[in-house]
N, C-alpha and C positions, 0 to 999 in steps of 0.2 A: 115183303116178297110178294103178296097178293095183291097189292095197291099198285105196285111198280106193274107185275103185268096187266092190270085193267088199262094204267094208264096205255102202258105199251100197246094194247090193244085197240084202244079207243085213238091214238095217234095213226096207228097201221089204218086201221078202219076210213079215218076220215082223208087221210093220202091217197087210199086204193080208190076210194069214192071222187075224189077229185081226178084222179088219174083214168081210172075207168068212164067217167064223164066227158073228160074232156078227148080221149080216145074216140067216143063215141059221136060226138059232135065233127071231129073232124073226117070220120070215115063215113058219115052220114049223106047221102047225095042230096044235098041242099046247095040252096043261090049263095052267095056271099053275105047278100043283106041278111037271109034266114038264117047262117050260120053265126052273124055277129048278135043277132037278136038271143039265139040260144045258147051263147056265152056268155053275154051278159046277163041272162035270165040264172044260167048257171052259177056266176060268180055272185050275182046278188044272192041266190038262195045259199051259198056256201058261207057268204059273208054273214047271215040270219044266222045260220046253224051255230057257225064259232061265236057270234054273240051271246046266244041261247048258251051252248056249251060252257063260255065264257062266265056266264051268270051264274049256271047251277056249280062250277067250280066254286066260284067265290063264296059261293050260300054254304057248301057243305064245308068249305075253309073255316066259317065263320061258326058255322055248327060245331066242328070240331074242336076250335078255340074256347067255345061257351064251356065243352064237355071237360076238355081239360083243366079250366078255371076254377070248375065246381069240384071237379075230383082234387084238385091241389086244394082250394080250399078246404076240404073235408079232411083230406090228409095231414094239413098244418094244424086244426083244431083238436085233433086226435092226438098228434103227437102234443100237443101244447097242453092238452088233459092228462095224457100221461106221466107230462114232465111235471107237471102240477102234483100229480098223484105222489109220484118219485118224492117231491120235495116235503108233500105232506109227512109222509112216511119216516122219511129223515127227521124231519121238526119232532114227529111224535117219539122216536128212538131217542133224540137228544134228549127229550124231555125227562123221557124215562129214566135214563141215565145219569141225571144230573140229580132227579129225585132220588135215586139209589145210591149217588154218590154221598147226598147230603144226609141221609138216614146212617150210612156208614161212619159219616164223620161223628154225628149226634151221640152214636151208639162208643166210637173211640171216644169222644167227650165225657161222656157217662162214664163207661169203665176206668177211665183215668181219674173220675172223682171217687169212685168208689175204693181204688186203689189207694189212692192218698189218705183218704178217711181211715181206712185199713190200717195203711202206716202209721198213721197219728196213733189209731187206737192201740196199734202193737207196740207202738214208742211209749206212749203213755203207760200200758201194762208193764212194761220192761221198765221203765222208771220207776214205778210204784214197787214193782219186784225187788229192784235192786236198792233202795229206799228201806224197803222193809228188812232187807238183809243187814244193810250197813247198820240200822236201828238195833238188830238182834246182836249184832256182831258187836257194837258198843256195849251194848247192856253187857254180854258176857265180860268183854273186858273192865268194865267195872266192878262188876262181880268179884273176877277174877283177881284186880287191883284190889278191892277191899278184904281180900282173903289175906 
């Protein structure tokens, strides 16, 4: 909004200056030759001022373009850095989760192995107990049959 007011002011000043100079030339008591010479001088002066103003505006525009490029480059770098940090965090979390999953799988396999061994040991103990009881029953049966 401030830039627009400055622009309007400059345009108004330029137009006002031209109108004022032209009016002063036409109302001044001079001969035709002097009047034409003054008008030519004022036109030449207005042309120079316009060229200078155009140059100044062009240079200022280039400065703003450079500033915008610098800021957009900085912004892009910041976004890229932050994106890389997020990617790194996700990778770290994935690696941690993978490690935890592997640890849990290893623990489950270890427990399964222990349970299997316990079941085998329990089965052997039960089989030995049953065998011992059967042998005792056979002995008792033979002893009873001999009697």
